[in-house]
PADRENSE-100675 format. One record per residue (C-alpha): residue in three letters; x, y, z. Coordinates in pm, whole numbers, plus 50000, padded with zeros to 5 digits. Layout:
BEGIN
ALAXYZ/...
# end
This chain:
BEGIN
UNK482604770751219/UNK483244756951567/UNK484444776351870/UNK487924760951858/UNK488524772651501/UNK487214807451585/UNK489704809851871/UNK492574798051650/UNK491684823351380/UNK491664850651645/UNK495074838851766/UNK496624838051418/UNK495024871451332/UNK496814886351632/UNK500094870751515/UNK499514885051169/UNK498774919151320/UNK502194918351488/UNK503844910451153/UNK501844937750978/UNK502874962751244/UNK506524954151190/UNK506324956750812/UNK504224988350830/UNK506545007251064/UNK509954996450930/UNK510825014050601/UNK511534989750320/UNK510074958650484/UNK506874952750291/UNK504234927750395/UNK504704910450058/UNK508244901750166/UNK506974885950487/UNK504334866550295/UNK506984853550056/UNK509134842350350/UNK506184824550513/UNK505444807250183/UNK509104796550155/UNK508934780650501/UNK505384767950456/UNK506344731350493/UNK508044738350825/UNK505174760250949/UNK502604734750835/UNK504364706951023/UNK504724728351336/UNK501074739551340/UNK499814704551258/UNK501434692051578/UNK499684719151780/UNK496264721851618/UNK493724697951462/UNK494604683151126/UNK493574703750825/UNK493634737151005/UNK497234747050942/UNK496844760550587/UNK493804781250680/UNK495554795150989/UNK498704804950798/UNK496544822150535/UNK494694840450816/UNK498024852550952/UNK499054865950610/UNK495724883450546/UNK495704899150893/UNK499244911950833/UNK498104926950501/UNK495164945650653/UNK497114958850951/UNK500014969050727/UNK497634988950505/UNK496615009550809/UNK499885012551003/UNK502095021250705/UNK500745056750707/UNK502535064251035/UNK506135063750899/UNK504885081850588/UNK503855112350788/UNK506535112151059/UNK509525098950861/UNK508645104650497/UNK509275068150406/UNK506325058050185/UNK504595025750105/UNK503215023049750/UNK499675031549867/UNK500765060950083/UNK503025080849853/UNK500705110849813/UNK499805111750181/UNK503305124150256/UNK502555160150157/UNK499265166550344/UNK500515145150633/UNK503785164750650/UNK501945197950647/UNK499795187050940/UNK502915174651119/UNK504565208851086/UNK501365224751220/UNK501635202851530/UNK498745181351408/UNK500515149051319/UNK498105128751530/UNK495155144251347/UNK496695130651027/UNK497125096451189/UNK493575095751324/UNK492215106150984/UNK494085077450822/UNK492975052551088/UNK489315062151048/UNK489445060250670/UNK491175026450685/UNK488665012150934/UNK485575024850750/UNK486925013750412/UNK487874978950534/UNK484644971450721/UNK482454984250439/UNK484424962950195/UNK483784932550417/UNK480044939650416/UNK479834941850036/UNK482394914349968/UNK479904885849926/UNK477434904949700/UNK480384917649496/UNK481764882549464/UNK478384870549332/UNK478204898449072/UNK481774892648957/UNK481234854948931/UNK478124860948716/UNK480204873248423/UNK481274908648511/UNK484824897048582/UNK485314885848221/UNK484144919648092/UNK486464938748328/UNK489364916148234/UNK488854924647867/UNK488914962147931/UNK491784963148182/UNK494334980247952/UNK491725006047851/UNK490925013648215/UNK494605018148301/UNK495155041348006/UNK492005060748099/UNK493295066248452/UNK496575079648315/UNK494655102248078/UNK492385116348352/UNK495385124748568/UNK496985143248277/UNK493835162248178/UNK493105172648538/UNK496635186148588/UNK496545223248673/UNK500145229048568/UNK502015219248255/UNK500445188548091/UNK503665183847893/UNK505745180648210/UNK503095157648359/UNK503305135348052/UNK507105135148066/UNK507035124648431/UNK504505097248357/UNK506595083148073/UNK509975085048248/UNK508685071048577/UNK506925043848378/UNK510165034748201/UNK511995033448533/UNK509255012048682/UNK509304988448384/UNK513044983048422/UNK512714976848797/UNK509984951148742/UNK511804934148455/UNK515314931748594/UNK515854904148854/UNK516484917749202/UNK520104911449301/UNK520664885649574/UNK521644905749882/UNK521934903150259/UNK518194909050315/UNK515474897950069/UNK514104928849899/UNK512614943849586/UNK513704971749353/UNK510304987449416/UNK511634999049754/UNK514375022049615/UNK512115031449324/UNK509195043849535/UNK511325058049815/UNK513415076949561/UNK510415090649371/UNK508355101249672/UNK510215098350003/UNK513715112549945/UNK512545143949754/UNK509985152250024/UNK512645149350294/UNK515225169550097/UNK512735197550029/UNK511675199250395/UNK515125200550554/UNK514805238250606/UNK511465235450783/UNK513105238451125/UNK512165218251429/UNK509165195551445/UNK506715213951672/UNK505155198151977/UNK502315176051865/UNK498815179652004/UNK496275151852009/UNK492715164552057/UNK491495128252078/UNK488465132651856/UNK487415121551510/UNK488905147851272/UNK486865134050981/UNK483555116250944/UNK482735083850773/UNK481905099050433/UNK485465099550299/UNK485905063550407/UNK482745053650219/UNK483885072649909/UNK487075052749912/UNK485275019249896/UNK484145022749534/UNK487585034049425/UNK489115006849641/UNK487134981249441/UNK488714994449121/UNK492204994849276/UNK491714959749414/UNK490624946049078/UNK492814963548823/UNK496604959048851/UNK498914989148855/UNK496455014548997/UNK497585025949341/UNK495385040549611/UNK497115073749544/UNK496185074149176/UNK492665062849260/UNK492295090449519/UNK493575116549275/UNK491035105749013/UNK488205104349267/UNK489135138349413/UNK489095154749072/UNK485375147449048/UNK484405156849405/UNK484645187649621/UNK487845195249812/UNK487685179250156/UNK490925193750294/UNK494095176350406/UNK492355154250662/UNK489685143250414/UNK492235134750145/UNK494305114250391/UNK491185095450503/UNK490195089250140/UNK493595075050040/UNK493725052850349/UNK490215040050285/UNK491085031249927/UNK494265013150030/UNK492574992250298/UNK489414985150096/UNK491524973949801/UNK493274948750025/UNK489884933150101/UNK488704934549741/UNK491944917749632/UNK490704887849832/UNK487424889149638/UNK489404890449314/UNK491354859749421/UNK488174840649507/UNK486634848549167/UNK489544846248924/UNK492144826549118/UNK494594854849044/UNK496434873449319/UNK496834910849261/UNK499534913349528/UNK502324892549677/UNK500224884349982/UNK497264872049777/UNK499574850949560/UNK500874834749879/UNK497334828550004/UNK496434813449666/UNK499404789549681/UNK498434778750032/UNK494664774949995/UNK494354766349627/UNK490794763649496/UNK489304761949847/UNK489164800049861/UNK486814801149561/UNK483134808449611/UNK481434817749938/UNK482434786650129/UNK483684784150484/UNK487264792750384/UNK486254825750224/UNK484044834350524/UNK486944826350759/UNK489124850650562/UNK486484878050597/UNK486384871150971/UNK490154875150980/UNK489844908650803/UNK487264920651058/UNK489544911651349/UNK492544927651179/UNK490634960151117/UNK490024964751491/UNK493614956051578/UNK494974978051299/UNK493015008451417/UNK494315005351772/UNK497894998551662/UNK497885027951419/UNK496775052251690/UNK499225037951944/UNK502245038451712/UNK501315073551596/UNK501365085951955/UNK504765070052012/UNK506345085251701/UNK504755119351759/UNK506445121152100/UNK509715108551951/UNK510085134351672/UNK508605164551857/UNK511255191051921/UNK513755174451691/UNK515335193051401/UNK513595181051088/UNK516865183650899/UNK518595160451146/UNK515665136251149/UNK515555135450769/UNK519315130350748/UNK519145100250980/UNK516195085650787/UNK517885090950448/UNK521095074350566/UNK519075045450709/UNK517205041550380/UNK520425041450178/UNK521855014350404/UNK518654993750378/UNK518594997550000/UNK522174985349974/UNK521544955850205/UNK518344946050021/UNK519174953449657/UNK522914960449635/UNK524584986149405/UNK521764983349150/UNK519324994849417/UNK521515025049493/UNK521505033749122/UNK517705030949110/UNK517385051749427/UNK519585079449282/UNK517795080148947/UNK514315079849099/UNK515235106649357/UNK516465129449077/UNK513205123648889/UNK511215129049208/UNK512585164349246/UNK511175175548909/UNK507455179448999/UNK508145207049251/UNK510485225049012/UNK508045221448722/UNK504965230348928/UNK503035198248860/UNK501555171549083/UNK503595142449214/UNK500745118849132/UNK502075115448777/UNK505045096748918/UNK502655067948993/UNK503175060248626/UNK506035039048762/UNK503385012648838/UNK500585020448589/UNK502675021848272/UNK504434988248334/UNK501044972548406/UNK499804984148064/UNK502974971147895/UNK502774937148064/UNK499034933748012/UNK499334940747640/UNK502054914247623/UNK504684938447493/UNK508244926347534/UNK510164958847505/UNK513974959047500/UNK515034972247838/UNK518124988647692/UNK515855014247518/UNK514975029047854/UNK518615036947932/UNK519205056747612/
# end
């Protein structure tokens, strides 16, 4: 890899970091949406970059931009989760411990914990990526593919068995959220002003809106302190790598569900440790999704599907393209850590001293407007239904993690090839 290509990858990684920062901080704008837009305008981008850079580089550079955006997004998206309560799929359970630290004046401790976990998880995943790719290519991938439905069902079962409250209520929440998720993934997203997905109102309604409604009486957000030290060590980040490999390989398992399963078999590490663990899993899974793509040719996320369409078979194996993607990840990890800390400081100063009720009201109104612009009246209906369902765990005294059935249950249904009548889920 020559010096010119290294410089161009660094440049496009920085551009991707800017996109990932935007998608991570703005509620409802997921990095998958940006990747889909870049893929839609690929011909234009390819022509533009081909005029600027040597022939044959454009596809690799656009893919580097997308991957960098994915890695940075996986780190930065924790910031609005803790300060605004607007979750990304991989951050839904971080809202509660992050919110508690925020109300203790320790919002930046939550942010630093997430940044450390994300950085450790990502870099460790990069180190083991090539050995893991070799093992998967040697036949393990076929075995895992065969047992995917069983693994998904096992994860659901572990979450139910480990529930300290009512298992019946936990099962009900898993089933109903799964039905809602299945409908959202099966029904075409309405064409609206802004390209969007029904997953935005689904996840925000299940996890974000209830958390904000229940915290409206918490008073003002206290002044935030930033001790500028590492609140957690590297151990939680390392723990997240193994689980991140599972999340990155098997569809439908979020970092939240993975963290809940992992935590049930390990000692309690406190709010900071849990935040670091979830962030590590989310970021490591983004790297392992690249390994999955290189082995199977299948993208486990919108961004990896876009990369697959751009690079084709050239990403397979441990060739120069795959190594260039790992280099992009390494650059994005450093940028993502710095951006996460910087944006956390900015938001901590912004919300300090503000009435949490007023802040939550503004955020909820903004989310409703975004949902309508992105998904129309159907999105508002999904948001209302999922918000009502999201209020049940607190009332029933069970964990919110069972609501991640909205992703796991549909994955099982689709993987088994079941074509269930959607009307059944409205009865």
